[in-house]
C-alpha positions in Angstrom: 0.0 0.0 0.0 1.2 3.4 -0.9 1.3 5.9 2.0 1.7 9.6 1.7 2.6 12.2 4.3 2.5 16.0 4.1 5.4 17.8 2.4 8.5 17.8 4.4 12.1 16.7 3.6 14.1 13.5 3.7 17.7 12.6 3.4 19.2 9.6 1.8 21.2 8.7 4.8 18.1 8.0 6.8 16.4 5.6 4.5 15.7 2.1 5.7 16.3 -1.0 3.7 12.7 -0.8 2.5 13.0 2.8 1.3 10.7 4.3 3.9 11.6 7.9 4.0 12.3 9.5 7.3 11.2 13.1 7.4 12.8 16.1 9.0 10.0 18.5 9.9 12.4 21.4 10.3 13.3 21.5 6.7 12.6 24.7 4.8 11.1 23.6 1.5 12.3 26.1 -1.0 13.9 23.9 -3.5 12.8 22.9 -7.0 11.0 25.4 -9.1 11.7 28.4 -6.8 13.9 31.3 -7.6 15.2 31.0 -4.1 16.8 27.7 -4.9 18.0 27.2 -1.3 17.9 23.5 -0.9 21.1 22.6 -2.8 19.8 19.1 -3.5 19.6 17.9 0.0 15.9 18.0 0.4 13.0 16.1 -1.2 9.4 15.5 -0.4 8.0 12.5 1.4 6.3 9.8 -0.6 6.3 6.7 1.5 6.8 3.8 -0.9 5.3 0.4 -0.9 5.9 -1.5 2.3 8.3 -3.8 0.5 10.5 -2.6 -2.3 10.5 -4.5 -5.6 13.4 -6.8 -5.9 15.9 -6.7 -8.7 14.4 -7.9 -11.9 10.8 -7.5 -10.7 8.1 -5.3 -12.1 5.0 -3.7 -10.5 2.0 -6.0 -10.7 -0.2 -3.0 -11.0 1.6 -1.7 -14.1 2.1 -5.1 -15.7 -1.7 -5.6 -15.7 -2.5 -2.1 -17.0 -4.2 -1.9 -20.3 -1.9 -0.6 -23.0 -3.5 2.3 -24.9 -3.9 1.5 -28.6 -2.2 3.7 -31.2 -5.6 4.2 -32.9 -6.7 6.4 -30.1 -3.7 8.7 -30.4 -6.1 11.5 -29.6 -3.6 13.9 -30.7 -2.8 12.8 -27.3 -0.3 12.7 -30.1 2.2 10.4 -28.5 5.0 10.6 -31.0 7.3 7.6 -30.4 10.4 7.8 -32.5 12.8 5.0 -33.0 15.8 7.1 -32.0 14.7 9.0 -30.0 25.7 9.7 0.8 29.2 9.9 1.2 31.0 13.2 1.3 34.6 12.2 0.7 36.2 13.8 -2.3 37.0 11.6 -5.1 39.3 12.4 -8.0 37.7 13.6 -11.2 37.4 11.0 -14.0 40.6 10.1 -15.6 39.0 9.6 -19.0 37.0 12.3 -20.8 33.2 12.2 -20.2 31.4 10.3 -22.9 29.4 12.6 -25.1 25.7 11.9 -25.2 22.8 13.8 -26.8 20.5 12.0 -24.3 22.3 12.7 -21.0 21.3 15.8 -18.9 21.1 16.8 -15.3 18.8 18.6 -12.9 20.4 21.6 -11.1 19.8 24.4 -8.7 23.1 26.2 -9.0 24.2 26.8 -12.6 27.9 27.0 -11.5 27.7 23.3 -10.6 27.1 22.3 -14.2 30.8 22.9 -15.1 32.2 19.7 -13.6 30.0 17.6 -16.0 31.8 19.1 -19.0 30.8 17.5 -22.3 29.2 14.6 -20.4 25.8 16.4 -20.5 24.0 18.0 -23.4 21.0 19.5 -21.6 19.8 20.6 -18.1 16.8 21.9 -16.3 16.2 23.5 -12.9 12.5 22.8 -12.1 11.7 26.4 -13.2 10.6 28.4 -16.3 13.8 30.4 -16.6 17.5 30.0 -16.0 19.0 30.9 -12.6 22.6 31.9 -13.3 25.1 31.5 -16.1 25.1 28.1 -17.8 27.9 26.6 -19.9 27.9 27.0 -23.6 26.6 24.0 -25.5 24.2 22.9 -22.7 20.6 23.2 -23.7 18.4 24.6 -20.9 14.8 23.4 -20.9 12.1 25.2 -19.0 9.5 23.5 -16.9 6.0 24.6 -16.0 6.7 23.4 -12.5 3.4 24.1 -10.8 0.6 25.1 -13.1 -1.8 25.3 -10.2 -4.9 27.5 -9.9 -3.7 28.3 -6.3 -0.3 29.4 -7.6 -1.1 32.2 -10.1 2.4 33.7 -9.9 3.7 30.4 -11.3 1.4 30.7 -14.3 1.9 34.4 -15.0 5.4 34.2 -16.2 5.2 30.9 -18.1 4.2 31.8 -21.6 6.7 34.7 -21.9 9.6 32.7 -20.4 8.8 29.6 -22.5 8.8 31.7 -25.6 12.1 33.3 -24.7 13.6 29.9 -24.0 12.5 28.6 -27.4 14.0 31.7 -29.1 17.2 30.9 -27.2 17.3 27.3 -28.6 15.2 25.2 -26.3 13.7 22.3 -28.3 11.3 21.0 -25.6 9.1 22.2 -22.8 8.7 20.1 -19.7 5.4 19.6 -17.9 4.5 19.8 -14.2 6.8 18.4 -11.5 5.4 15.4 -9.6 1.7 16.4 -9.7 1.0 13.1 -7.9 2.6 14.6 -4.7 0.8 17.1 -2.5 4.0 19.0 -1.8 4.9 19.4 -5.5 2.7 20.3 -8.4 -0.2 18.7 -6.6 -2.9 18.3 -9.2 -5.5 15.8 -10.0 -5.3 14.5 -13.6 -8.4 16.2 -14.8 -7.3 19.7 -13.6 -3.9 19.0 -15.0 -5.3 18.3 -18.4 -7.4 21.5 -18.5 -4.4 23.6 -17.6 -2.2 21.7 -20.1 -4.5 22.9 -22.9 -4.1 26.5 -21.8 -0.4 26.7 -21.0 1.4 23.9 -22.9 -0.7 23.1 -26.0 -0.2 26.5 -27.5 3.4 25.6 -28.0 2.6 22.4 -30.0 4.3 22.5 -33.4 7.1 24.7 -32.1 8.9 22.3 -29.7 8.4 18.9 -28.2 6.0 18.8 -25.2 7.0 16.5 -22.4 4.4 15.2 -20.0 4.1 15.9 -16.3 6.9 14.1 -14.4 5.5 11.5 -12.0 7.0 9.5 -9.2 7.6 5.7 -9.3 4.7 5.2 -6.9 1.7 3.6 -8.4 -2.0 2.9 -7.8 -4.5 5.0 -5.8 -4.6 5.7 -2.1 -7.6 5.8 0.2 -8.3 9.4 -0.6 -8.6 8.8 -4.4 -5.2 10.2 -5.3 -3.4 8.5 -8.2 0.3 8.0 -8.3 2.9 7.3 -11.0 1.9 5.7 -14.2 -1.6 5.4 -13.0 -1.7 9.2 -12.7 -0.4 9.6 -16.2 -2.9 7.1 -17.7 -5.7 9.2 -16.0 -4.1 12.4 -17.4 -4.1 10.9 -20.9 -7.7 10.0 -20.7 -8.7 13.5 -19.8 -6.3 15.3 -22.1 -8.1 14.7 -25.4 -6.6 16.8 -28.2 -3.4 17.2 -26.3 0.1 16.9 -27.8 2.4 14.8 -25.8 5.7 13.8 -27.4 7.2 11.8 -24.5 6.6 10.9 -20.9 8.7 12.1 -17.9 9.1 9.7 -14.9 11.2 9.7 -11.7 12.8 6.8 -9.9 14.2 6.4 -6.5 15.3 3.0 -5.0 18.3 1.1 -3.8 21.6 1.1 -5.7 21.4 -2.7 -6.2 17.9 -2.7 -7.7 18.9 -2.0 -11.3 16.5 -4.7 -12.5 13.6 -2.7 -11.1 15.0 0.5 -12.7 15.1 -1.2 -16.2 11.8 -2.9 -15.8 10.0 0.2 -14.6 10.9 2.3 -17.6 10.4 -0.6 -20.1 7.0 -1.2 -18.7 6.2 2.5 -18.8 6.8 2.8 -22.5 4.5 -0.2 -23.1 1.8 1.1 -20.8 1.9 4.6 -22.0 2.6 3.7 -25.7 5.2 6.4 -26.0 8.8 7.3 -25.5 10.3 8.0 -22.0 12.3 10.8 -20.3 13.6 9.6 -16.9 14.1 13.1 -15.5 15.0 12.3 -11.9 16.7 9.2 -10.6 19.3 8.4 -7.9 20.0 5.4 -5.7 18.7 5.8 -2.2 21.3 3.6 -0.5 24.9 2.6 -1.0 28.3 4.1 -0.6 30.1 5.9 -3.4 31.3 2.6 -5.0 27.8 1.1 -4.9 26.3 4.3 -6.4 29.0 4.4 -9.1 28.2 0.7 -10.0 24.5 1.7 -10.2 25.3 4.6 -12.7 27.6 2.3 -14.7 24.8 -0.2 -15.2 21.8 2.1 -15.8 23.8 4.6 -17.8 24.8 2.0 -20.4 21.2 0.7 -20.4 19.7 4.1 -20.9 22.0 4.9 -23.8 21.0 1.6 -25.5 17.2 1.9 -25.3 15.7 3.6 -28.3 12.5 4.5 -26.4 14.6 6.6 -23.9 14.9 9.9 -25.7 16.6 11.9 -22.9 17.4 11.4 -19.2 18.7 13.4 -16.3 19.9 12.3 -12.9 19.3 14.0 -9.6 21.6 15.9 -9.7 24.2 18.7 -10.0 24.7 19.0 -6.2 27.9 19.0 -4.1 26.2 18.1 -0.8 23.3 16.1 0.5 21.1 13.7 -1.2 21.7 13.4 -5.0 25.3 14.5 -4.6 27.4 13.9 -7.8 30.0 16.5 -7.0 32.6 16.8 -4.2 34.0 20.3 -4.0 34.5 21.3 -7.7 35.0 17.8 -9.1 32.8 14.9 -9.9 32.7 12.2 -7.2 32.8 8.5 -8.1 29.0 8.3 -8.8 29.2 11.5 -10.9 32.1 10.2 -12.9 30.2 7.0 -13.6 27.2 9.0 -14.6 29.0 10.9 -17.3 31.2 8.0 -18.4 29.4 4.7 -17.7 31.6 1.6 -18.0 
């Protein structure tokens, strides 16, 4: 059973073996999608996962039994599949150059922390609709309509102008709401999300790719009627008739050793959603630097080899706290493995 608690923060070091997230109620949530950008990657919201985590190689029963939408109902729900699409010790920077990838990106708060990734990334995003700080040349910055919420009019007021400016500056895609299946993030039911999509995202169809709202790797529906994960996206698709969706964004957090679940989750998603996938947040919740590096070596090679994975971005360009891929001004071992998986 999926359990949810009010928005607070959690830290990777406090996770149990079953990925139950321990909250710190004193955390000041001013992280993703805020111009304040104060969290520096150490804070996330609480989604209490299934009481037992899927084992390596397993898939979610709920998702496996979901009905795959047929291509004949591509309601201009125009899914456009294409065939190509915490340790804190310092670790030396990679000894070999980062592998160039048009798929690989990163989530960031501080633009200065993109530099250590060098040519190992081709794009980035900061959970906002404009760039905070100076970003490296050659890194495409994609805007996100982080919280298109009727209770957040300020978040909507700047969107169209900033999205248009980003497109003029070379952005080739716009990203949908961030974790609308969580109360502390975009926090929208699928029907409301579909209505707002038609107003704020659909006008850009034909100019750039439109990437779906990004959901958690939860699934199912809780006792209050809130949908999670792929189930939220399936509901969203059913309401968003006439919507253009080029690919689907999904997040994943689990243990470093559970790479089978990682691969099966996204493979299942492309079948269930009948579209290409953008994993736009993922990071192992347990393991030391060596274990996390092994995780990125495995999933990095897999992501590059899958034609249905158009782009992906780890969480994230941070030099402290959960999601740390940088130590000081250099990539740590997980960061090095992320940009040059072996």
